[in-house]
C-alpha positions, 0 to 999 in steps of 0.5 A: 714732299718728295721732288724728282729732278728731270736732269735733261742736260747731258753736259754734267754727265759728260763732264763727270764721265770724262773726269772719272775715266781720266782719274788716276791713282789720286784722282777724285772719284766722288766729285763726278757722282755729285756732278752727274746726279746733282746730289748734295754729297757722295762717298765711296767705300770698300766693303767686306772681303776681300778689300776690307771695309773703309771709306775711300773718299767723301765729298762732305763731312756729312757724306763721310759720317753717313758712310762711317755709320754703315761701316761701323754697324755693318748694315745700311743701303750700301751693304744692301746694294752690294749684296743684291748688286742693284741700286738701293734708293731711299727718297726720304730717309726721315719719313719712310719706315722699314724693318731693314737696317734699323740701327742705321735708320735710327742714326740717319734720322739724327742727321739733317738730310733727306734722300739716300742712294747706294750703288754697288761696286763689283768687277765680275764675281768680285765684290768691291764696295758701294757708292753712297749719295745723299741729298739735303731734301727728299728727292726721287731720282729719275731713271736717267740719274740712276742709269748715269750713276750705274755707269759711273759705278762700273768705272769706279769699280775698276779704279778701286780694284787697280788701287787695291792691287797697287797698295799690295806692293806699296804698304807693309801690312796691306792697309793703306793710310789715308784721310779716312783710314780705319787702320786702328779698327783693323789693329784693334780687331786683331788685339780683341781676337787675341784677348778673347780667343775668337775670330777677327770677324767676331772681334769686330762684332764685339767692337761694334757692340761696345761702340753702340752701347756707349754711343761712340763710333767704332773708330773711337773704341778701336783707338782706345784698344790700340792705345791699351786704355781699353781691354776685353781680357777676362 
């Protein structure tokens, strides 16, 4: 059964809006979404060009894993939300079918959660990333909850863009370290590109293919490449 939570109390959204608006460079961006929408967990990531694909924050380990799956596979509701620039709402990931993102769906069904919701992050014509929310049990978000999350996503987009611009001056290679850093993946993509004489985007596809075939994450494969335990040289 899919439940819908009314969410008539506006105090949670007011607190979330205040916290997110005041968030500085190291402020919590995920917590306000959990507070406002009443979901179990949240993750925020940059996706694709120009900022690269990386998890910025995750409120739970499961939220981080859901985000990692989508970044590793290059598919999922977060990618769809950014591409279409509208929310993607899956009230019951375990039951609902669909031909879109089949690999991600298979991976999600191996995890213990119900609903999955994604909201795009962009500033003008610039794509930034996506907010991913999940609930333990199946749940249909109310229109008010969707509207609230959309407002918070607009603020978050500007926060992430400011942080990215700051990072250009604060890191040597343009890749900032953090709890969810994918520095090894960026390095490994460059190494594989050189080994196979292909572009970096194609090299990332090679890494994703090896990870999927071996049942491991792209990060695990990337670490082996960077440490030179794995080579794709012919």
